RODREN-72577 format. One line per 3 residues: their letters; for each residue z, x, y of N, C-alpha, C, O. Coordinates in steps of 0.2 Angstrom, whole numbers, plus 2048, in hexadecimal, padded with zeros to 3 digits. Each point is the difference from the previous one (the first is absolute). Layout:
% residues N
A = Z:X:Y:Z:X:Y:Z:X:Y:Z:X:Y | ...
This chain:
% residues 117
XXX = 803:7FC:7DF:800:7F9:7FE:7F9:7FE:7FD:800:7FD:7FB | 7FB:805:809:7F9:7FE:7FE:7FD:806:7FD:7FB:800:7FD | 807:806:804:7FC:806:7FE:802:802:7F9:805:7FE:7FD
XXX = 7F6:804:7FF:801:801:7F9:804:806:7FE:7FE:805:7FC | 808:7FC:807:805:805:7FF:806:7FD:7FE:803:7FB:803 | 800:808:7F7:806:7FD:7FD:806:803:804:801:806:800
XXX = 804:7F6:803:806:803:803:805:7FA:800:7FE:7FA:800 | 808:808:801:805:7FA:800:800:7FD:807:801:804:805 | 7FF:7F6:7FB:801:7FC:806:803:7F9:7FF:7FF:7FD:7FB
XXX = 805:801:80A:803:7F9:7FF:7FA:7FB:802:801:7FA:7FF | 7FA:808:804:7FA:7FC:802:7FB:7FF:7FB:7FF:805:7FC | 7FE:7F6:803:7FA:7FF:7FB:7FB:7FC:803:801:7FB:804
XXX = 7F9:807:7FA:7FA:7FC:803:800:7F9:7FE:7FD:7FC:804 | 806:802:7F7:800:7F9:7FE:804:7FC:805:800:7F9:800 | 804:80A:804:804:7FC:806:7FB:7FE:805:802:7FB:804
XXX = 7F8:807:7FC:7FB:7FD:804:7FA:7FD:7FD:7FB:7FF:802 | 807:7FF:7F7:7FB:7FC:7FC:7FC:7FA:804:804:7FC:803 | 7F6:804:7FC:7FC:7FB:803:7FD:801:807:7FC:7FC:802
XXX = 807:809:801:7FE:801:807:7FA:803:801:7FE:805:7FB | 7FE:7FA:80A:7F9:803:801:802:806:805:802:7FE:806 | 7FD:808:7F8:801:805:805:7FA:804:802:7FC:801:7FC
XXX = 805:802:80A:7FB:805:802:804:807:801:806:7FF:801 | 7F7:806:7FF:804:807:800:7FC:805:804:7FA:800:801 | 80A:805:801:7FD:806:803:804:806:7FD:806:7FF:7FE
XXX = 7F7:806:802:803:807:7FE:7FF:805:806:7FA:801:802 | 80B:801:800:800:805:806:802:807:7FD:805:800:7FD | 7F7:805:804:802:807:7FE:802:804:806:7FD:800:805
XXX = 809:802:7FB:803:804:805:802:807:7FE:800:801:7FA | 800:804:80A:802:807:7FF:806:801:804:800:7FF:806 | 805:805:7F6:806:801:804:7FE:806:805:7FC:804:7FF
XXX = 807:7FB:807:7FF:804:806:802:808:7FE:7FD:804:803 | 807:7FD:7F9:802:806:7FE:7FC:803:7FB:801:806:7FD | 7FA:7F6:800:7FC:803:7FB:802:800:7F9:7FD:803:7FC
XXX = 809:7FA:803:803:800:7F9:7FE:7FB:7FB:802:801:7FA | 7F9:7FB:808:7FE:7FB:7FB:7FC:7FA:803:7FF:800:806 | 800:7FB:7F6:7FD:7FA:802:804:7FA:7FF:804:800:7FB
XXX = 7FA:7FB:808:803:7F9:7FF:7FB:7FB:800:7FB:7FF:804 | 805:7FD:7F6:7FC:7FA:800:804:7FA:800:805:7FF:7FD | 7F8:7FD:808:804:7F9:801:7FB:7FA:7FF:7FB:800:803
XXX = 807:7FD:7F8:7FC:7FA:7FE:804:7FA:803:806:7FE:7FE | 7F7:7FE:806:803:7FA:803:7FC:7FA:7FE:7FA:7FF:800 | 80A:7FC:7FD:7FD:7FA:7FD:802:7FA:805:806:7FF:801
XXX = 7F5:7FD:801:802:7FA:804:7FD:7FA:7FD:7FB:800:7FD | 808:7FA:804:7FD:7FA:7FE:7FA:7FF:804:800:800:806 | 7FA:7FE:7F6:7FA:800:803:7FF:7FA:806:7FE:802:805
XXX = 805:7F9:7FA:800:7FA:805:804:801:806:7FE:7FF:805 | 809:803:7FA:804:801:805:800:807:803:803:801:806 | 7FA:804:7F7:800:807:802:808:803:801:801:804:804
XXX = 803:7F9:7F8:807:802:801:801:806:7FA:7FE:7FE:7FA | 805:807:808:801:806:7FC:806:7FE:7FB:805:7FD:802 | 7F9:803:7F7:805:7FE:7FB:802:805:7FB:805:7FF:7FD
XXX = 7F8:807:803:802:805:7FB:7FD:807:803:7FB:800:804 | 807:805:7FA:7FE:807:801:802:804:7FB:805:800:7FD | 7F6:805:801:801:805:7FC:7FF:807:803:7FC:800:804
XXX = 809:805:7FB:7FF:806:804:800:806:7FA:805:800:7FC | 7F6:804:805:800:806:7FB:800:806:804:7FC:801:805 | 809:803:7FA:801:807:803:7FE:805:7FC:803:801:7FA
XXX = 7F8:803:808:7FD:806:7FC:802:806:804:7FD:801:805 | 807:803:7F8:802:807:803:7FB:805:7FE:7FD:800:7FA | 802:805:80A:7FC:806:7FE:802:804:7FA:7FC:803:7FD
XXX = 80A:7FC:801:803:803:7FA:7FF:7FD:7FA:801:802:7FA | 7FB:7F8:807:7FE:7FC:7FA:805:7FA:7FE:7FF:7FC:7FB | 806:803:809:805:7FB:7FE:7FD:7F9:803:7FD:800:805
XXX = 805:7FB:7F8:7FD:7F9:802:806:7FB:800:804:800:7FB | 7FD:7FC:80A:805:7FC:801:7FD:7F9:801:7FB:800:804 | 808:7FA:7FA:7FD:7FA:802:806:7FB:801:805:800:7FD
XXX = 7F9:7FC:808:805:7FB:802:7FC:7F9:801:7FA:800:802 | 809:7FB:7FD:7FD:7F9:801:805:7FC:804:806:801:800 | 7F7:7FA:804:803:7FC:804:7FE:7F9:800:7FA:7FF:7FF
XXX = 80A:7FC:801:7FE:7F9:7FF:804:7FC:806:806:800:801 | 7F6:7FB:802:802:7FB:804:803:7FB:7FC:7FD:7FC:7FD | 80A:803:804:804:7FA:7FD:7FF:7FA:803:7FE:7FF:806
XXX = 803:7FB:7F7:800:7FA:802:804:7FE:806:7FE:7FC:805 | 807:808:7FC:805:7FF:806:7FD:804:806:803:800:805 | 7F7:804:7FB:7FE:804:805:802:807:800:7FD:804:804
XXX = 808:7FE:7F8:802:807:800:7FB:804:7FB:7FC:7FD:7FC | 804:809:804:7FD:805:7FC:804:803:7FB:806:802:802 | 7F8:7FF:7F8:804:804:7FB:7FB:806:7FD:7FA:7FF:7FF
XXX = 80A:807:801:7FC:805:7FD:801:801:7F8:804:7FB:7FD | 7F9:809:800:800:801:7F9:807:801:7FD:801:7FF:7FA | 804:804:80A:806:801:7FE:805:7FA:801:806:800:7FE
XXX = 7F8:7FA:805:803:7FA:801:804:800:807:803:7FB:801 | 7FC:80A:803:802:800:807:7FD:7FB:804:7F9:7FF:7FF | 80A:7FD:805:7FD:7FB:804:801:801:807:805:802:803
XXX = 7F6:7FC:801:800:801:808:7FC:7FB:803:7FC:7FD:7FD | 806:801:809:7FC:7FC:804:7F9:802:802:7FB:7FC:801 | 804:80B:7FF:7FA:803:801:7FD:804:7FB:804:804:7FD
XXX = 7F6:7FD:802:7FD:804:7FB:801:808:803:802:804:7FC | 7FD:7FD:80A:801:806:803:807:804:7FE:800:806:7FF | 805:7F6:801:807:802:7FF:800:803:7F9:805:804:7FE
XXX = 7F7:7FA:7FD:800:802:7F9:7FC:805:7FE:800:804:7FB | 7FB:7FE:80A:7FB:805:7FE:803:807:800:805:801:804 | 7F9:804:7F8:802:807:801:7FF:802:807:7FB:7FF:803
XXX = 80A:805:7FF:800:803:807:7FA:804:801:7FD:801:805 | 801:803:7F5:7FA:804:800:7FA:7FD:802:7FB:803:802 | 804:7F6:7FD:7FA:7FC:801:7FF:800:807:7FA:7FE:802
XXX = 80B:803:803:7FF:800:807:7FC:806:803:7FE:800:806 | 802:805:7F6:7FD:806:802:7F9:802:7FD:7FF:805:7FD | 7FD:7F6:804:7F9:801:7FC:7FB:7FD:805:801:7FC:804
XXX = 7F9:807:7FB:7FA:7FE:804:7FB:7FC:7FB:7FF:802:7FB | 7FE:7F9:808:7FB:7FC:7FC:7FA:804:7FF:7FD:802:805 | 800:7FE:7F5:7FA:804:7FF:7FA:7FA:7FF:7FB:801:803
XXX = 807:7FA:7F9:7FB:7FB:7FE:803:7FA:7FE:806:800:7FD | 7F7:7FA:804:803:7FA:7FE:7FA:7FC:7FD:7FA:800:802 | 807:7FE:7F8:7FB:7FC:7FC:803:7F9:7FE:805:7FF:7FF
XXX = 7F6:7FC:801:802:7FA:7FE:7FF:7FF:7F8:7FB:804:7FD | 809:7F8:800:800:7FF:7F9:7FD:7F9:7FF:803:7FB:803 | 7F9:804:7F8:7FE:7F9:7FF:805:7FB:7FF:806:802:7FD
XXX = 7F9:7F8:805:805:7FA:7FF:801:7FF:7F9:7FC:801:7FC | 80A:7FD:802:802:7FF:7F9:805:7FB:800:804:7FF:804 | 7FD:7FD:7F6:805:7FB:7FF:805:803:7FB:7FE:803:7FB
XXX = 808:7FD:807:806:803:7FC:801:7FB:7F9:801:7FA:801 | 7FE:80A:7FA:801:7FC:7F9:807:800:7FE:804:804:802 | 7FE:7F6:7FB:807:800:7FD:801:804:7FA:7FC:804:7FE
XXX = 80A:7FC:800:802:804:7FA:7FC:7FE:7FA:7FF:805:7FC | 7FF:7F5:803:7FC:7FE:7F9:7F9:800:801:7FC:7FD:7FC | 801:805:80A:7F9:800:801:7FD:806:7FF:7F9:801:800
């Protein structure tokens, strides 16, 4: 959603237009050594509520996969394919559960721009 990678998703960053967000990037390595996982978490600066998430999966064979997730107004989460669940965890790839955290970095606060800005 926020990463400069073009891929198909039903979610779009303009759905969060005007919000002031802070973010973290967590770098994980799969326990079986087959690749890495980057998890970008975006929360509203004032409320500290997680509102979006980007996940990049990098395999040792050179393949890259990306998924994004958006917190909807009704409190449910939606993935890039349009699937909806009450929890973010239910939508995450099962492989993301088998990874160890290597490093977590904060990303500077930013305001989400609208489509015409």
